[in-house]
C-alpha positions, 0 to 999 in steps of 0.5 A: 161317642159311638163306634162309628165316630171313633172309626171315622176319627181313626181312618182319618188319621191313618190316611194322613199318616199314609200320605206322609209315608207316601211322600218319602219315596218321591223325596228320596227319588228327587235326592237321587236325581239331583245327586246324579245330575251333580255328579254328571256335571262334575264329570262333564261340565260342558253338558251341564245345560242338557243334564239340567233339562233332564234333571227337571224332567226327572224331578217332574216325573218323581213328584208326580208320585207324590201328587198321586199319593195326595190324590188317593188320600182325597179319593178314598176319604170317607 
């Protein structure tokens, strides 16, 4: 193997690890959003429907970070 082959193999592995690390943030964010929604419903059960809608919107925005992370992996892949 020459140096170019080894470099491509290392950068590919680093990209995969990078996306794995990038997925940690959205996972924590979704956990916080769902946890706070559960707390809100426990305090005021009559607002459960409105809080659930806001929870899904928050999850969607948080998961967008994960999609950006995987997109950058494919964009910067050589």
